[in-house]
N, C-alpha and C positions, 0 to 999 in steps of 0.2 A: 883649236881643232883637235889636236892630239889628246889633250886632257879629257875631252868629252868621252872619247871612246875608251880610254883607259879607266876612267872613273866608273864606267858601267860594267866592268868585269866583276863578277862575283856578287851581283845583286839578285840573281834569280833564286828560286826556291831550292835549286840543286846546290847552291853555294852558301856556305855559312857567312855570316857577317864578319868582316875583318876583325881580328883581335886588337889591332892598334886603331887609334883614332876614336871616332864617335861610338857611343853605346846606343845602337839603334837596330831595329828589326829590318828585315829585307824590305818590308812595305814602307817603313819610314825612310829608308835609304832611297827607295825608288821615288818617293814623293819629293825628297830633297833634290835628287838628281834631275827629276823632271823640271822642277823650278829653276835649277841652274841652267838646264838646256834651254828653257824658254827665254831666260835673260840673254844667253849667247845668241839665240836666233834674233831677238829684238835688236841687238847691236849690229849683227850682220845684215839684217833686213833694212836698216836705216838708209844705206846707200844704194841698195839694189834697184829700187824703182827709179831713182834719179838717173843712174847709169843706163838702165834699160830704156828709159824715156828719151834720153839724149840720142841713143842709137836709133830708136824708131823715128825720131824727128829728122835725123841726118838722112834717112832714106828718101825723104821728100824734099830735101834742101839741096842736095849735091848730086852731080852726075859722077859716078865712080868709074875709074879705069877697071879693067878686068881683075887684076890682083886686089885692088882696093875693094871691089865689090865682093870678092870671095872672103876677104878679111871681115868685111862688114856683116855678111851673111853668117859667118861662123860666130862672130861676137853676139849678134842678135839671137842666134840659136842657142848658144851657151847661156846667154843671159836669161832667156825664157826657161830653159831647163833648170838653171840655178834658182830662179824665182820659184818655180814649181817645187823643187826639192826643199827649199826653205819654208814654203807654205805647207808642204806635205805632212809634217808631223802632227798637225792639228787634227786631221781626219782620223788616223788610227786612235788617237787619244779619245776622241768623241765616240768612236764606234765600240771600243773595248771598255769604256768606263763602266765600272761595276762588275766586271767579269773576272776580277782577281788575277789579271795577267799584266799588271802595270810594269813589273820589272822587265819583262820581255818587250813590252811596248816602248819603254824608255830606250832599250838597246836599239830597236828598229828606228826610232825617231833620231837617235844619235847618228846612226849610219846615214839617214836621209840628210841630216844637217851637214855632216861631213861632205857628202856628195855636193850639196848646194854650195858650200864654201869653196870647194875645188872649182866648180863651174863658175862661180862668181869671180874667183881669182883669174881664171882663163879669160873671162869676159873683160876684166879690167886690163889685162895684158894686151889683148887684141884691140880694145878701144884705144889704148895708148899708142900702139903701133899705127893704127889708122890715123890718129891725130898727128903723130910725129911725121908720118909720110907726107902729109900735106904741107908741113912747115919746114922740114929739113931734107937733106939728102937721104936717099933710101938706105944707104949703108949706115950712116950715123943713126938714123931712126931705128934700124934693126939692132945696133949695138946698145943704144940707150934702152930700148925695150927689153933686150936680153938682160941688161944690168938690173933693171927694175924687177923683172921676173925672178932673177936670182935673189935679190933682196927680199922680195915677197915670200919666196920659198924659205929663205933663211929665218925670217921672223915668224912665219906661221907654221913651220914644220921642224926645221933643224934645231932652232933654239928651244922650243918646248920639249923635243925628244931628248936633247942634251940635258936640259934641266931635270927632266924626269929621271934619267939615268944617273946623273951626277948626284942629285939630292936623295934619291931613293936608296942609293948604295951607301949613304952615310947613316942610315937609320939602324 
């Protein structure tokens, strides 16, 4: 998630291509970054429809208590918004193709993807909470969900930010 946004800095026409690394023009860099972004979206998208589908089916299978209903509604809403944000980068790419603004389009698509990943993470945490509340004591369910949320935050944000800072400072 973090690497996507950081990789897109400096690819616009106002920014020269970095001196280190690849020898490529801004357009070549934008093409490469677009391909990288598409691969990231494909990986993220693989689980989104399954998770969203389970949440939709649950609405017709179970009668939820008030709190569980609120958790379910939030999870479905975040899931729908996350799916939309992950699908979203396709439209700007199609609309601006051939207009020589791909570097800016890649930055926009990266932001949409980051938003989609955050919403997908929130959906996953809420779905886990909903599931655990049906199987465990509410307090234990909340603690386990918080632990999972912390782990998800660590591997998807903290670790990449640390690695970027740690290894970039060694260059």
